[in-house]
C-alpha positions in Angstrom: 191.9 112.7 140.7 194.3 110.3 142.4 196.6 107.8 140.6 198.3 104.8 142.1 200.1 101.7 140.9 198.5 98.4 141.8 200.7 95.3 142.4 200.5 92.4 139.9 199.6 89.3 141.8 199.0 86.7 139.2 198.6 86.2 135.5 196.1 83.6 134.3 197.2 82.5 130.7 194.6 80.9 128.4 196.8 78.5 126.4 194.4 77.6 123.6 192.2 80.6 123.2 192.0 84.4 123.4 189.7 87.3 124.0 188.6 87.0 127.7 186.2 89.9 127.2 184.2 89.8 130.5 184.7 88.4 134.0 182.2 87.0 136.5 182.2 85.0 139.8 179.6 82.5 140.8 177.4 82.9 143.9 180.0 80.9 146.0 182.8 83.1 144.9 184.2 80.5 142.5 185.9 81.6 139.3 186.7 83.7 137.5 184.6 82.8 134.5 185.2 84.3 131.1 184.1 83.9 127.5 186.6 83.4 124.7 186.7 83.7 120.9 185.7 80.1 120.1 182.4 80.3 121.9 183.3 78.7 125.2 182.8 79.9 128.7 185.8 79.0 130.8 186.1 78.6 134.6 189.4 78.8 136.5 189.9 75.7 138.6 192.2 76.6 141.5 192.8 73.0 142.4 194.0 72.0 139.0 195.4 75.5 138.4 194.0 75.6 134.9 191.0 76.8 132.8 188.3 74.2 132.2 185.3 74.5 129.9 182.2 75.3 131.8 179.7 76.1 129.0 179.4 76.7 125.3 177.0 79.0 123.5 176.4 76.8 120.4 175.7 73.0 120.3 177.6 72.2 117.2 181.3 72.6 117.9 183.0 71.3 114.7 186.1 73.4 113.8 185.4 75.8 116.7 188.3 75.2 119.0 191.9 75.4 117.9 194.4 77.8 116.4 192.8 79.5 113.4 191.2 82.8 112.5 188.1 82.8 114.7 186.6 85.8 112.9 185.7 83.3 110.2 183.9 80.9 112.5 182.6 82.9 115.4 179.1 83.4 113.8 178.8 79.6 113.8 180.6 78.9 117.1 179.4 81.9 119.1 181.2 84.8 120.7 180.3 85.2 124.4 181.0 88.8 125.5 179.1 90.0 128.7 178.6 87.6 131.6 176.7 88.0 134.9 175.3 85.5 137.4 171.9 85.5 139.1 173.2 85.1 142.6 170.0 83.5 143.8 169.5 80.8 141.1 173.1 80.3 140.1 172.3 80.8 136.5 174.8 82.5 134.3 173.4 85.0 131.8 175.5 85.5 128.6 175.4 88.2 126.0 176.7 86.4 122.9 177.5 88.7 119.9 175.8 86.4 117.4 173.5 84.2 119.5 171.7 86.9 121.5 170.8 86.6 125.1 171.5 83.2 126.6 171.5 81.5 130.0 173.1 78.4 131.4 172.5 76.6 134.7 174.9 76.2 137.6 176.3 73.0 136.2 177.1 74.5 132.8 176.7 72.8 129.5 175.1 74.1 126.4 173.5 77.5 127.0 169.8 78.1 126.2 168.9 80.9 123.8 166.4 83.3 125.4 166.0 86.2 123.0 167.3 87.2 119.6 165.3 90.2 118.6 163.2 93.1 119.9 160.6 95.3 118.1 161.1 93.2 115.0 164.9 94.0 114.8 167.3 91.0 115.3 170.2 91.6 117.6 173.3 92.1 115.6 175.9 92.6 118.4 174.6 91.5 121.8 177.4 92.9 124.0 177.0 93.1 127.8 174.6 92.0 130.5 173.8 92.7 134.1 171.3 91.0 136.4 169.2 92.9 139.0 169.7 90.7 142.0 166.6 92.0 143.7 164.0 91.0 141.0 165.9 88.9 138.4 165.5 91.4 135.6 168.3 91.1 133.0 169.6 94.3 131.4 171.7 94.1 128.2 172.9 96.0 125.2 172.6 95.4 121.4 175.3 97.6 120.0 173.8 97.9 116.5 170.9 96.6 114.4 173.0 97.0 111.3 176.5 95.6 111.9 177.6 92.3 113.4 180.6 92.0 115.8 183.1 91.3 113.0 182.2 94.8 111.5 182.5 96.7 114.8 184.9 99.1 113.2 182.1 100.2 110.9 179.9 101.1 113.9 182.6 103.5 115.0 183.6 104.9 111.6 180.1 105.5 110.4 178.9 106.7 113.9 176.1 104.3 113.7 173.3 105.2 116.1 171.1 102.1 116.0 172.3 100.6 119.3 169.8 99.8 122.1 169.5 99.2 125.8 167.1 96.4 126.7 165.7 94.4 129.5 164.6 90.8 129.7 162.0 89.6 132.2 162.6 85.9 133.0 159.1 85.4 134.2 157.2 86.8 131.2 160.1 86.1 128.8 159.5 89.5 127.3 162.2 91.8 126.0 161.6 95.6 126.3 163.6 98.3 124.6 164.4 100.9 127.2 166.4 103.2 124.9 167.4 103.3 121.3 169.4 105.6 119.0 172.6 104.9 121.0 176.1 105.0 119.5 177.8 101.7 120.2 176.2 101.0 123.6 178.6 98.5 125.2 178.9 97.9 129.0 176.0 98.0 131.5 176.0 98.4 135.3 173.3 98.8 137.9 173.5 101.4 140.7 173.9 100.3 144.3 170.2 101.0 145.0 168.9 99.8 141.6 167.4 103.1 140.8 169.4 103.7 137.6 171.5 101.8 135.1 174.6 102.9 133.4 175.5 102.2 129.7 178.8 103.0 128.1 178.6 104.6 124.7 181.9 103.6 123.0 181.7 105.9 120.0 181.2 109.0 122.0 183.6 108.1 124.9 181.0 108.6 127.6 178.7 106.9 130.1 175.0 107.5 130.0 172.6 107.1 133.0 169.1 105.7 132.5 166.7 106.3 135.4 164.7 103.1 136.3 162.8 104.9 139.0 161.9 108.5 139.6 164.5 110.7 141.3 164.4 114.4 142.3 164.0 116.3 139.1 164.1 113.1 137.1 161.3 110.8 135.9 161.7 107.1 135.2 162.9 106.6 131.6 165.1 109.8 131.6 168.5 109.3 130.0 171.3 111.7 130.7 175.1 112.1 130.6 176.8 110.5 133.6 180.5 110.9 132.7 182.6 112.0 129.8 185.7 109.8 129.5 189.2 110.3 128.1 188.9 107.1 126.0 186.6 104.8 124.3 184.9 102.7 127.0 184.2 99.0 126.9 182.6 97.3 130.0 181.7 98.9 133.2 181.1 97.2 136.6 179.9 98.3 140.0 182.1 97.5 143.0 180.9 96.6 146.6 180.9 100.3 147.6 178.7 101.5 144.7 181.5 103.0 142.6 182.1 101.9 139.0 185.1 100.5 137.2 185.4 101.2 133.5 187.9 99.9 131.0 188.9 102.2 128.2 191.1 102.3 125.1 192.6 105.1 123.2 190.1 107.5 121.6 189.8 107.3 117.8 191.5 103.9 117.5 188.8 101.8 115.7 190.5 98.4 116.2 191.2 99.0 119.9 194.9 98.4 119.6 196.0 101.7 121.2 197.1 102.4 124.8 194.4 101.6 127.3 193.5 102.6 130.9 191.1 101.7 133.6 189.3 104.2 135.9 187.0 104.2 138.8 184.0 106.6 138.8 182.1 107.6 141.9 178.3 107.4 142.1 178.1 111.0 140.7 180.2 110.2 137.6 183.4 111.8 138.8 186.6 110.0 137.9 188.2 109.4 141.3 191.2 107.2 140.4 193.1 106.2 137.3 195.6 103.4 138.3 198.8 103.1 136.3 199.4 99.8 134.5 202.0 97.7 136.3 202.1 95.1 133.5 203.1 97.5 130.7 200.9 95.8 128.2 197.7 94.1 129.4 195.7 97.3 129.5 196.5 98.0 125.9 193.4 96.0 125.1 191.5 96.4 128.3 187.8 95.3 128.1 186.7 94.7 131.7 187.5 95.5 135.3 186.0 93.4 138.1 186.8 94.3 141.7 186.6 91.4 144.1 187.9 91.2 147.7 190.8 93.7 147.3 191.8 92.6 143.8 191.2 94.0 140.4 190.6 91.4 137.6 191.4 92.8 134.2 190.0 91.2 131.0 191.1 91.8 127.4 189.3 91.7 124.1 192.2 90.2 122.3 194.9 88.9 124.8 195.2 85.3 125.9 195.2 86.0 129.7 193.4 87.6 132.6 195.5 89.5 135.2 194.8 89.9 138.9 196.1 93.0 140.7 196.2 93.9 144.3 194.8 97.4 145.2 
């Protein structure tokens, strides 16, 4: 396992909000886009060199923005976590912790709610989302059917196992549960060939593989261990070569305030690189790693900035 030190290129402060959980780029390469604590989706405008509001996940915005304890208002204002674009349509799919699965068009605005429950159980913590670019299917996680996002510490401490991996079909508008009984399912990522999907299980510090299509010795629907990790994972994303970047935080730290790390896994689940943190602080709350054109973009569940590193 190799280790190297990336070079910090740029820090993108968010002056009036925090918690840029996930990162996405639109079909033209524009962005980054990220969701923050007050229910907004922000887009970086390189011409103005500032963040602008692209979309919101709730239509009523009274008392949402501004400096206050957002844990008291996020159930009303929304808390966008996972983001992923359909590259063909330009639609942005959003996993909002309180509002469920949503979508917004290429021009932004108020997101449309697509799904809020499956098999009679409402989503309590919709967490991450990934779009299959070949067929438009949308895979996402519901971390618990018991606890909302504000009580995520209880999911860890009670070892709650009511989390689910789901898929939404935009043609039929149906939601299907692919796997349940998961312990804090969090990030999701599709393989290069679209034959399996990965889901991080935060409580157990591991990545699970769910086979979407039959493979040698595996039938569709089989779920198995893909990688055991040295920390509690958050989001996971595939890079252009088919490897996977995963953001982690210290094991056994229920509020995610311990030392963090990022790692790249190969297509067999082996950790191939763990870069050192050149910022000295940002990875302490790492939530997302997105590789794009020779750079790593690092999101944070609580910080007020995104950082870009050269690799």
